[in-house]
Biotite code that builds the C-alpha atoms (Angstrom):
import biotite.structure as struc

atoms = struc.array([
    struc.Atom([-7.315, 27.297, 19.421], chain_id="A", res_id=1, res_name="MET", atom_name="CA", element="C"),
    struc.Atom([-6.421, 23.498, 17.960], chain_id="A", res_id=2, res_name="THR", atom_name="CA", element="C"),
    struc.Atom([-6.774, 20.622, 20.774], chain_id="A", res_id=3, res_name="ARG", atom_name="CA", element="C"),
    struc.Atom([-3.247, 18.449, 21.618], chain_id="A", res_id=4, res_name="THR", atom_name="CA", element="C"),
    struc.Atom([-3.431, 14.797, 20.481], chain_id="A", res_id=5, res_name="LEU", atom_name="CA", element="C"),
    struc.Atom([-3.813, 13.561, 23.656], chain_id="A", res_id=6, res_name="GLN", atom_name="CA", element="C"),
    struc.Atom([-6.818, 15.646, 24.443], chain_id="A", res_id=7, res_name="ASP", atom_name="CA", element="C"),
    struc.Atom([-8.182, 14.655, 21.058], chain_id="A", res_id=8, res_name="ALA", atom_name="CA", element="C"),
    struc.Atom([-7.443, 11.317, 21.486], chain_id="A", res_id=9, res_name="ALA", atom_name="CA", element="C"),
    struc.Atom([-9.601, 11.805, 25.104], chain_id="A", res_id=10, res_name="HIS", atom_name="CA", element="C"),
    struc.Atom([-12.454, 12.780, 22.882], chain_id="A", res_id=11, res_name="ALA", atom_name="CA", element="C"),
    struc.Atom([-12.490, 10.170, 20.820], chain_id="A", res_id=12, res_name="ALA", atom_name="CA", element="C"),
    struc.Atom([-11.978, 7.552, 23.500], chain_id="A", res_id=13, res_name="ALA", atom_name="CA", element="C"),
    struc.Atom([-16.073, 8.600, 24.746], chain_id="A", res_id=14, res_name="ALA", atom_name="CA", element="C"),
    struc.Atom([-16.970, 9.270, 20.514], chain_id="A", res_id=15, res_name="CYS", atom_name="CA", element="C"),
    struc.Atom([-20.518, 7.189, 19.941], chain_id="A", res_id=16, res_name="THR", atom_name="CA", element="C"),
    struc.Atom([-21.049, 8.822, 16.183], chain_id="A", res_id=17, res_name="ARG", atom_name="CA", element="C"),
    struc.Atom([-21.290, 5.659, 15.055], chain_id="A", res_id=18, res_name="CYS", atom_name="CA", element="C"),
    struc.Atom([-22.826, 1.956, 15.357], chain_id="A", res_id=19, res_name="GLU", atom_name="CA", element="C"),
    struc.Atom([-19.282, 0.476, 15.925], chain_id="A", res_id=20, res_name="LEU", atom_name="CA", element="C"),
    struc.Atom([-18.920, 1.999, 19.522], chain_id="A", res_id=21, res_name="ALA", atom_name="CA", element="C"),
    struc.Atom([-21.208, -0.349, 20.390], chain_id="A", res_id=22, res_name="GLU", atom_name="CA", element="C"),
    struc.Atom([-18.499, -3.501, 19.729], chain_id="A", res_id=23, res_name="GLY", atom_name="CA", element="C"),
    struc.Atom([-15.424, -1.983, 19.890], chain_id="A", res_id=24, res_name="ARG", atom_name="CA", element="C"),
    struc.Atom([-13.139, -3.303, 23.031], chain_id="A", res_id=25, res_name="THR", atom_name="CA", element="C"),
    struc.Atom([-10.851, 0.428, 22.467], chain_id="A", res_id=26, res_name="THR", atom_name="CA", element="C"),
    struc.Atom([-10.855, 3.353, 20.296], chain_id="A", res_id=27, res_name="VAL", atom_name="CA", element="C"),
    struc.Atom([-7.792, 2.934, 18.565], chain_id="A", res_id=28, res_name="VAL", atom_name="CA", element="C"),
    struc.Atom([-7.108, 7.158, 17.685], chain_id="A", res_id=29, res_name="TYR", atom_name="CA", element="C"),
    struc.Atom([-3.479, 6.925, 16.414], chain_id="A", res_id=30, res_name="GLY", atom_name="CA", element="C"),
    struc.Atom([0.560, 6.274, 17.772], chain_id="A", res_id=31, res_name="SER", atom_name="CA", element="C"),
    struc.Atom([3.900, 7.974, 16.487], chain_id="A", res_id=32, res_name="GLY", atom_name="CA", element="C"),
    struc.Atom([5.627, 10.990, 17.295], chain_id="A", res_id=33, res_name="HIS", atom_name="CA", element="C"),
    struc.Atom([3.028, 13.982, 17.699], chain_id="A", res_id=34, res_name="PRO", atom_name="CA", element="C"),
    struc.Atom([5.023, 16.262, 15.587], chain_id="A", res_id=35, res_name="ASP", atom_name="CA", element="C"),
    struc.Atom([5.709, 13.999, 12.759], chain_id="A", res_id=36, res_name="ALA", atom_name="CA", element="C"),
    struc.Atom([7.289, 14.795, 8.947], chain_id="A", res_id=37, res_name="GLU", atom_name="CA", element="C"),
    struc.Atom([5.543, 11.477, 8.070], chain_id="A", res_id=38, res_name="LEU", atom_name="CA", element="C"),
    struc.Atom([2.481, 10.585, 8.961], chain_id="A", res_id=39, res_name="MET", atom_name="CA", element="C"),
    struc.Atom([0.588, 7.012, 7.627], chain_id="A", res_id=40, res_name="PHE", atom_name="CA", element="C"),
    struc.Atom([-3.277, 6.653, 6.847], chain_id="A", res_id=41, res_name="ILE", atom_name="CA", element="C"),
    struc.Atom([-4.118, 3.654, 6.798], chain_id="A", res_id=42, res_name="GLY", atom_name="CA", element="C"),
    struc.Atom([-7.634, 1.845, 7.227], chain_id="A", res_id=43, res_name="GLU", atom_name="CA", element="C"),
    struc.Atom([-9.405, 0.681, 10.234], chain_id="A", res_id=44, res_name="ALA", atom_name="CA", element="C"),
    struc.Atom([-8.112, -1.264, 13.483], chain_id="A", res_id=45, res_name="PRO", atom_name="CA", element="C"),
    struc.Atom([-8.381, -5.030, 13.094], chain_id="A", res_id=46, res_name="GLY", atom_name="CA", element="C"),
    struc.Atom([-8.922, -7.790, 16.161], chain_id="A", res_id=47, res_name="PHE", atom_name="CA", element="C"),
    struc.Atom([-4.574, -7.067, 17.741], chain_id="A", res_id=48, res_name="HIS", atom_name="CA", element="C"),
    struc.Atom([-5.374, -3.260, 17.316], chain_id="A", res_id=49, res_name="GLU", atom_name="CA", element="C"),
    struc.Atom([-8.872, -3.121, 18.987], chain_id="A", res_id=50, res_name="ASP", atom_name="CA", element="C"),
    struc.Atom([-7.197, -5.306, 21.983], chain_id="A", res_id=51, res_name="ARG", atom_name="CA", element="C"),
    struc.Atom([-3.974, -2.756, 22.419], chain_id="A", res_id=52, res_name="GLN", atom_name="CA", element="C"),
    struc.Atom([-5.629, 0.367, 21.193], chain_id="A", res_id=53, res_name="GLY", atom_name="CA", element="C"),
    struc.Atom([-2.393, 0.671, 19.243], chain_id="A", res_id=54, res_name="VAL", atom_name="CA", element="C"),
    struc.Atom([-2.872, 0.353, 14.857], chain_id="A", res_id=55, res_name="PRO", atom_name="CA", element="C"),
    struc.Atom([-0.833, -1.327, 13.036], chain_id="A", res_id=56, res_name="PHE", atom_name="CA", element="C"),
    struc.Atom([0.478, -4.305, 15.355], chain_id="A", res_id=57, res_name="VAL", atom_name="CA", element="C"),
    struc.Atom([0.313, -8.133, 14.731], chain_id="A", res_id=58, res_name="GLY", atom_name="CA", element="C"),
    struc.Atom([2.158, -9.499, 10.823], chain_id="A", res_id=59, res_name="ALA", atom_name="CA", element="C"),
    struc.Atom([0.737, -6.233, 8.839], chain_id="A", res_id=60, res_name="ALA", atom_name="CA", element="C"),
    struc.Atom([2.438, -3.630, 11.700], chain_id="A", res_id=61, res_name="GLY", atom_name="CA", element="C"),
    struc.Atom([5.822, -6.253, 11.701], chain_id="A", res_id=62, res_name="ASN", atom_name="CA", element="C"),
    struc.Atom([5.893, -5.714, 7.766], chain_id="A", res_id=63, res_name="LEU", atom_name="CA", element="C"),
    struc.Atom([5.174, -1.451, 8.010], chain_id="A", res_id=64, res_name="LEU", atom_name="CA", element="C"),
    struc.Atom([7.915, -1.168, 10.592], chain_id="A", res_id=65, res_name="THR", atom_name="CA", element="C"),
    struc.Atom([10.050, -3.651, 8.647], chain_id="A", res_id=66, res_name="GLU", atom_name="CA", element="C"),
    struc.Atom([9.673, -1.230, 5.383], chain_id="A", res_id=67, res_name="LEU", atom_name="CA", element="C"),
    struc.Atom([9.971, 2.122, 7.490], chain_id="A", res_id=68, res_name="LEU", atom_name="CA", element="C"),
    struc.Atom([13.649, 0.523, 8.726], chain_id="A", res_id=69, res_name="SER", atom_name="CA", element="C"),
    struc.Atom([14.366, 0.019, 4.748], chain_id="A", res_id=70, res_name="GLY", atom_name="CA", element="C"),
    struc.Atom([14.381, 3.580, 5.111], chain_id="A", res_id=71, res_name="ILE", atom_name="CA", element="C"),
    struc.Atom([16.389, 4.829, 8.019], chain_id="A", res_id=72, res_name="GLY", atom_name="CA", element="C"),
    struc.Atom([13.095, 5.011, 9.884], chain_id="A", res_id=73, res_name="LEU", atom_name="CA", element="C"),
    struc.Atom([11.385, 3.752, 13.501], chain_id="A", res_id=74, res_name="ALA", atom_name="CA", element="C"),
    struc.Atom([7.660, 3.934, 14.097], chain_id="A", res_id=75, res_name="ARG", atom_name="CA", element="C"),
    struc.Atom([8.500, 6.307, 17.025], chain_id="A", res_id=76, res_name="ASP", atom_name="CA", element="C"),
    struc.Atom([9.668, 8.959, 14.309], chain_id="A", res_id=77, res_name="GLN", atom_name="CA", element="C"),
    struc.Atom([5.755, 8.552, 12.268], chain_id="A", res_id=78, res_name="VAL", atom_name="CA", element="C"),
    struc.Atom([2.697, 8.924, 13.008], chain_id="A", res_id=79, res_name="TYR", atom_name="CA", element="C"),
    struc.Atom([0.278, 5.907, 11.864], chain_id="A", res_id=80, res_name="ILE", atom_name="CA", element="C"),
    struc.Atom([-3.791, 6.328, 12.211], chain_id="A", res_id=81, res_name="ALA", atom_name="CA", element="C"),
    struc.Atom([-6.498, 4.532, 10.589], chain_id="A", res_id=82, res_name="ASN", atom_name="CA", element="C"),
    struc.Atom([-9.416, 6.550, 8.157], chain_id="A", res_id=83, res_name="THR", atom_name="CA", element="C"),
    struc.Atom([-11.476, 4.686, 11.370], chain_id="A", res_id=84, res_name="LEU", atom_name="CA", element="C"),
    struc.Atom([-10.947, 4.526, 15.205], chain_id="A", res_id=85, res_name="LYS", atom_name="CA", element="C"),
    struc.Atom([-13.464, 1.755, 15.821], chain_id="A", res_id=86, res_name="CYS", atom_name="CA", element="C"),
    struc.Atom([-12.721, -2.107, 14.335], chain_id="A", res_id=87, res_name="ARG", atom_name="CA", element="C"),
    struc.Atom([-15.703, -3.124, 12.288], chain_id="A", res_id=88, res_name="PRO", atom_name="CA", element="C"),
    struc.Atom([-16.823, -6.739, 13.239], chain_id="A", res_id=89, res_name="PRO", atom_name="CA", element="C"),
    struc.Atom([-15.585, -9.486, 11.687], chain_id="A", res_id=90, res_name="GLY", atom_name="CA", element="C"),
    struc.Atom([-12.813, -6.578, 9.938], chain_id="A", res_id=91, res_name="ASN", atom_name="CA", element="C"),
    struc.Atom([-15.640, -6.226, 7.394], chain_id="A", res_id=92, res_name="ARG", atom_name="CA", element="C"),
    struc.Atom([-15.440, -2.941, 4.888], chain_id="A", res_id=93, res_name="ASP", atom_name="CA", element="C"),
    struc.Atom([-15.530, -0.031, 6.752], chain_id="A", res_id=94, res_name="PRO", atom_name="CA", element="C"),
    struc.Atom([-19.664, 1.727, 5.976], chain_id="A", res_id=95, res_name="LYS", atom_name="CA", element="C"),
    struc.Atom([-20.144, 4.565, 4.215], chain_id="A", res_id=96, res_name="PRO", atom_name="CA", element="C"),
    struc.Atom([-21.819, 6.235, 7.007], chain_id="A", res_id=97, res_name="GLU", atom_name="CA", element="C"),
    struc.Atom([-19.157, 4.992, 9.319], chain_id="A", res_id=98, res_name="GLU", atom_name="CA", element="C"),
    struc.Atom([-16.501, 6.829, 7.603], chain_id="A", res_id=99, res_name="ILE", atom_name="CA", element="C"),
    struc.Atom([-18.178, 10.147, 7.576], chain_id="A", res_id=100, res_name="GLU", atom_name="CA", element="C"),
    struc.Atom([-18.906, 9.708, 10.935], chain_id="A", res_id=101, res_name="ALA", atom_name="CA", element="C"),
    struc.Atom([-15.281, 9.354, 11.883], chain_id="A", res_id=102, res_name="CYS", atom_name="CA", element="C"),
    struc.Atom([-13.380, 11.663, 9.130], chain_id="A", res_id=103, res_name="HIS", atom_name="CA", element="C"),
    struc.Atom([-13.868, 14.530, 11.356], chain_id="A", res_id=104, res_name="PRO", atom_name="CA", element="C"),
    struc.Atom([-11.690, 12.953, 13.797], chain_id="A", res_id=105, res_name="TRP", atom_name="CA", element="C"),
    struc.Atom([-9.322, 11.781, 11.206], chain_id="A", res_id=106, res_name="LEU", atom_name="CA", element="C"),
    struc.Atom([-8.906, 15.575, 9.722], chain_id="A", res_id=107, res_name="LEU", atom_name="CA", element="C"),
    struc.Atom([-8.068, 17.082, 13.208], chain_id="A", res_id=108, res_name="GLU", atom_name="CA", element="C"),
    struc.Atom([-5.257, 14.327, 13.625], chain_id="A", res_id=109, res_name="GLN", atom_name="CA", element="C"),
    struc.Atom([-3.462, 15.476, 9.751], chain_id="A", res_id=110, res_name="ILE", atom_name="CA", element="C"),
    struc.Atom([-4.442, 19.486, 11.275], chain_id="A", res_id=111, res_name="ASP", atom_name="CA", element="C"),
    struc.Atom([-2.401, 18.876, 14.881], chain_id="A", res_id=112, res_name="ILE", atom_name="CA", element="C"),
    struc.Atom([0.739, 16.376, 13.503], chain_id="A", res_id=113, res_name="VAL", atom_name="CA", element="C"),
    struc.Atom([0.854, 18.518, 10.830], chain_id="A", res_id=114, res_name="ASP", atom_name="CA", element="C"),
    struc.Atom([3.502, 16.259, 8.457], chain_id="A", res_id=115, res_name="PRO", atom_name="CA", element="C"),
    struc.Atom([4.945, 17.502, 5.468], chain_id="A", res_id=116, res_name="LEU", atom_name="CA", element="C"),
    struc.Atom([4.361, 13.726, 3.683], chain_id="A", res_id=117, res_name="VAL", atom_name="CA", element="C"),
    struc.Atom([1.182, 11.958, 4.418], chain_id="A", res_id=118, res_name="ILE", atom_name="CA", element="C"),
    struc.Atom([0.895, 7.990, 2.847], chain_id="A", res_id=119, res_name="CYS", atom_name="CA", element="C"),
    struc.Atom([-1.949, 6.580, 2.697], chain_id="A", res_id=120, res_name="THR", atom_name="CA", element="C"),
    struc.Atom([-2.007, 2.595, 3.068], chain_id="A", res_id=121, res_name="LEU", atom_name="CA", element="C"),
    struc.Atom([-4.516, 1.020, 0.577], chain_id="A", res_id=122, res_name="GLY", atom_name="CA", element="C"),
    struc.Atom([-8.179, 1.875, -1.036], chain_id="A", res_id=123, res_name="ASN", atom_name="CA", element="C"),
    struc.Atom([-9.762, 2.935, 1.596], chain_id="A", res_id=124, res_name="PHE", atom_name="CA", element="C"),
    struc.Atom([-7.776, 5.824, 2.740], chain_id="A", res_id=125, res_name="ALA", atom_name="CA", element="C"),
    struc.Atom([-6.469, 6.626, -0.204], chain_id="A", res_id=126, res_name="THR", atom_name="CA", element="C"),
    struc.Atom([-9.979, 6.979, -2.041], chain_id="A", res_id=127, res_name="ARG", atom_name="CA", element="C"),
    struc.Atom([-11.462, 9.158, 0.876], chain_id="A", res_id=128, res_name="LEU", atom_name="CA", element="C"),
    struc.Atom([-8.554, 11.565, 1.359], chain_id="A", res_id=129, res_name="LEU", atom_name="CA", element="C"),
    struc.Atom([-8.258, 11.735, -2.684], chain_id="A", res_id=130, res_name="LEU", atom_name="CA", element="C"),
    struc.Atom([-12.194, 11.653, -3.791], chain_id="A", res_id=131, res_name="SER", atom_name="CA", element="C"),
    struc.Atom([-11.817, 8.958, -6.168], chain_id="A", res_id=132, res_name="THR", atom_name="CA", element="C"),
    struc.Atom([-12.973, 5.612, -6.918], chain_id="A", res_id=133, res_name="THR", atom_name="CA", element="C"),
    struc.Atom([-9.617, 4.410, -8.482], chain_id="A", res_id=134, res_name="VAL", atom_name="CA", element="C"),
    struc.Atom([-8.145, 1.608, -7.351], chain_id="A", res_id=135, res_name="GLY", atom_name="CA", element="C"),
    struc.Atom([-4.926, 1.471, -5.050], chain_id="A", res_id=136, res_name="ILE", atom_name="CA", element="C"),
    struc.Atom([-3.327, -0.203, -7.844], chain_id="A", res_id=137, res_name="SER", atom_name="CA", element="C"),
    struc.Atom([-2.936, 2.595, -10.210], chain_id="A", res_id=138, res_name="ARG", atom_name="CA", element="C"),
    struc.Atom([-2.826, 5.298, -7.501], chain_id="A", res_id=139, res_name="MET", atom_name="CA", element="C"),
    struc.Atom([0.100, 3.900, -5.984], chain_id="A", res_id=140, res_name="ARG", atom_name="CA", element="C"),
    struc.Atom([3.679, 5.661, -6.239], chain_id="A", res_id=141, res_name="GLY", atom_name="CA", element="C"),
    struc.Atom([1.680, 8.926, -7.409], chain_id="A", res_id=142, res_name="GLN", atom_name="CA", element="C"),
    struc.Atom([1.963, 12.491, -6.328], chain_id="A", res_id=143, res_name="GLU", atom_name="CA", element="C"),
    struc.Atom([-0.816, 13.966, -5.226], chain_id="A", res_id=144, res_name="PHE", atom_name="CA", element="C"),
    struc.Atom([-1.457, 18.054, -3.298], chain_id="A", res_id=145, res_name="SER", atom_name="CA", element="C"),
    struc.Atom([-3.984, 17.252, -0.382], chain_id="A", res_id=146, res_name="TYR", atom_name="CA", element="C"),
    struc.Atom([-4.583, 19.691, 1.964], chain_id="A", res_id=147, res_name="ARG", atom_name="CA", element="C"),
    struc.Atom([-1.000, 21.620, 1.466], chain_id="A", res_id=148, res_name="ASP", atom_name="CA", element="C"),
    struc.Atom([0.833, 18.455, 1.732], chain_id="A", res_id=149, res_name="ARG", atom_name="CA", element="C"),
    struc.Atom([2.394, 15.795, -0.810], chain_id="A", res_id=150, res_name="LEU", atom_name="CA", element="C"),
    struc.Atom([0.113, 12.779, -0.690], chain_id="A", res_id=151, res_name="LEU", atom_name="CA", element="C"),
    struc.Atom([2.020, 9.420, -1.629], chain_id="A", res_id=152, res_name="ILE", atom_name="CA", element="C"),
    struc.Atom([-0.534, 6.174, -1.727], chain_id="A", res_id=153, res_name="PRO", atom_name="CA", element="C"),
    struc.Atom([0.844, 2.539, -1.844], chain_id="A", res_id=154, res_name="THR", atom_name="CA", element="C"),
    struc.Atom([-0.808, -0.610, -0.452], chain_id="A", res_id=155, res_name="PHE", atom_name="CA", element="C"),
    struc.Atom([-1.763, -1.847, 2.994], chain_id="A", res_id=156, res_name="HIS", atom_name="CA", element="C"),
    struc.Atom([0.545, -4.210, 4.637], chain_id="A", res_id=157, res_name="PRO", atom_name="CA", element="C"),
    struc.Atom([-1.797, -6.709, 4.921], chain_id="A", res_id=158, res_name="ALA", atom_name="CA", element="C"),
    struc.Atom([-2.636, -6.699, 1.371], chain_id="A", res_id=159, res_name="ALA", atom_name="CA", element="C"),
    struc.Atom([1.202, -7.198, 0.720], chain_id="A", res_id=160, res_name="ILE", atom_name="CA", element="C"),
    struc.Atom([0.406, -10.321, 3.410], chain_id="A", res_id=161, res_name="LEU", atom_name="CA", element="C"),
    struc.Atom([-2.347, -11.906, 1.405], chain_id="A", res_id=162, res_name="HIS", atom_name="CA", element="C"),
    struc.Atom([-0.591, -11.727, -2.580], chain_id="A", res_id=163, res_name="SER", atom_name="CA", element="C"),
    struc.Atom([2.187, -13.755, -1.327], chain_id="A", res_id=164, res_name="GLY", atom_name="CA", element="C"),
    struc.Atom([4.470, -11.336, 1.254], chain_id="A", res_id=165, res_name="GLY", atom_name="CA", element="C"),
    struc.Atom([7.825, -10.141, 0.689], chain_id="A", res_id=166, res_name="ARG", atom_name="CA", element="C"),
    struc.Atom([8.002, -13.348, -3.067], chain_id="A", res_id=167, res_name="THR", atom_name="CA", element="C"),
    struc.Atom([5.303, -10.585, -4.452], chain_id="A", res_id=168, res_name="SER", atom_name="CA", element="C"),
    struc.Atom([5.512, -8.332, -6.764], chain_id="A", res_id=169, res_name="THR", atom_name="CA", element="C"),
    struc.Atom([3.860, -5.734, -4.758], chain_id="A", res_id=170, res_name="SER", atom_name="CA", element="C"),
    struc.Atom([5.885, -5.694, -2.119], chain_id="A", res_id=171, res_name="TRP", atom_name="CA", element="C"),
    struc.Atom([8.659, -4.849, -4.891], chain_id="A", res_id=172, res_name="GLY", atom_name="CA", element="C"),
    struc.Atom([6.414, -2.023, -5.715], chain_id="A", res_id=173, res_name="GLN", atom_name="CA", element="C"),
    struc.Atom([5.918, -0.906, -2.001], chain_id="A", res_id=174, res_name="MET", atom_name="CA", element="C"),
    struc.Atom([9.327, -1.167, -1.122], chain_id="A", res_id=175, res_name="GLU", atom_name="CA", element="C"),
    struc.Atom([9.786, 1.588, -4.071], chain_id="A", res_id=176, res_name="GLU", atom_name="CA", element="C"),
    struc.Atom([7.004, 3.708, -3.097], chain_id="A", res_id=177, res_name="ASP", atom_name="CA", element="C"),
    struc.Atom([8.144, 4.157, 0.192], chain_id="A", res_id=178, res_name="PHE", atom_name="CA", element="C"),
    struc.Atom([11.952, 4.979, -1.227], chain_id="A", res_id=179, res_name="ARG", atom_name="CA", element="C"),
    struc.Atom([9.813, 7.473, -2.794], chain_id="A", res_id=180, res_name="LEU", atom_name="CA", element="C"),
    struc.Atom([8.296, 8.868, 0.219], chain_id="A", res_id=181, res_name="VAL", atom_name="CA", element="C"),
    struc.Atom([12.018, 8.872, 1.433], chain_id="A", res_id=182, res_name="ALA", atom_name="CA", element="C"),
    struc.Atom([13.499, 11.087, -1.136], chain_id="A", res_id=183, res_name="LYS", atom_name="CA", element="C"),
    struc.Atom([10.487, 13.863, -0.835], chain_id="A", res_id=184, res_name="ARG", atom_name="CA", element="C"),
    struc.Atom([10.427, 14.125, 2.354], chain_id="A", res_id=185, res_name="LEU", atom_name="CA", element="C"),
    struc.Atom([14.116, 14.501, 2.964], chain_id="A", res_id=186, res_name="GLU", atom_name="CA", element="C"),
    struc.Atom([13.330, 17.577, -0.225], chain_id="A", res_id=187, res_name="GLU", atom_name="CA", element="C"),
    struc.Atom([10.674, 19.596, 1.957], chain_id="A", res_id=188, res_name="LEU", atom_name="CA", element="C"),
    struc.Atom([12.780, 18.775, 4.518], chain_id="A", res_id=189, res_name="ARG", atom_name="CA", element="C"),
    struc.Atom([15.372, 20.580, 2.973], chain_id="A", res_id=190, res_name="GLY", atom_name="CA", element="C"),
    struc.Atom([13.505, 23.500, 1.610], chain_id="A", res_id=191, res_name="ALA", atom_name="CA", element="C"),
    struc.Atom([11.626, 23.962, 4.708], chain_id="A", res_id=192, res_name="ARG", atom_name="CA", element="C"),
    struc.Atom([14.928, 24.664, 6.009], chain_id="A", res_id=193, res_name="ALA", atom_name="CA", element="C"),
    struc.Atom([15.779, 26.696, 3.281], chain_id="A", res_id=194, res_name="ASP", atom_name="CA", element="C"),
    struc.Atom([12.394, 28.805, 3.832], chain_id="A", res_id=195, res_name="SER", atom_name="CA", element="C"),
    struc.Atom([12.781, 29.447, 7.859], chain_id="A", res_id=196, res_name="ARG", atom_name="CA", element="C"),
    struc.Atom([16.608, 30.637, 7.258], chain_id="A", res_id=197, res_name="ASP", atom_name="CA", element="C"),
    struc.Atom([15.248, 33.207, 4.746], chain_id="A", res_id=198, res_name="GLU", atom_name="CA", element="C"),
    struc.Atom([12.588, 34.381, 6.874], chain_id="A", res_id=199, res_name="GLU", atom_name="CA", element="C"),
    struc.Atom([15.074, 34.782, 9.739], chain_id="A", res_id=200, res_name="ALA", atom_name="CA", element="C"),
    struc.Atom([17.208, 36.376, 7.160], chain_id="A", res_id=201, res_name="GLU", atom_name="CA", element="C"),
    struc.Atom([14.541, 38.971, 6.094], chain_id="A", res_id=202, res_name="GLN", atom_name="CA", element="C"),
    struc.Atom([13.845, 39.740, 9.888], chain_id="A", res_id=203, res_name="LEU", atom_name="CA", element="C"),
    struc.Atom([17.435, 40.278, 10.799], chain_id="A", res_id=204, res_name="GLY", atom_name="CA", element="C"),
    struc.Atom([18.078, 37.167, 12.633], chain_id="A", res_id=205, res_name="LEU", atom_name="CA", element="C"),
    struc.Atom([21.744, 36.490, 11.392], chain_id="A", res_id=206, res_name="PHE", atom_name="CA", element="C"),
])
């Protein structure tokens, strides 16, 4: 039987599968709508996330919120998670053994939320879920199948900030990627509704 997000988050809060458990302030499990049709997956918590227990706060979080607003969505309508649930010291890159230890938590999250579309933010999440070594600059804006769901990679908001923010070429590309996400989400939502209507008709419900 599938656990609820609340039960899974409670279990993750006691996780000691890797050395990151020794230095964390809190486990940053995820936030947002538990039945979201759109799920974002980033890299790992930073300083502010570790303190607040919420993914994507601070400048990068504000940028993500702005991009969501640009396609008519609010943060509480989507679900946001990270590849790692604990902050690596000094915000260093995740180690392979940390990614491996945390991966089951992420897979369970995806199964519980059951989104129509997954948007990976940056290299680490994209490479992990798609089992690739190709960089995000070449992967962004493309469409992939992942566990019977649509996956669209794009840049990490922090990378946009580091490359010049809203004046960078990457910002325009990320806006483009978000518009693609919104378009595909609407199409899949419609297809799912049509499928349910067809199933109901076959069952003689109307």
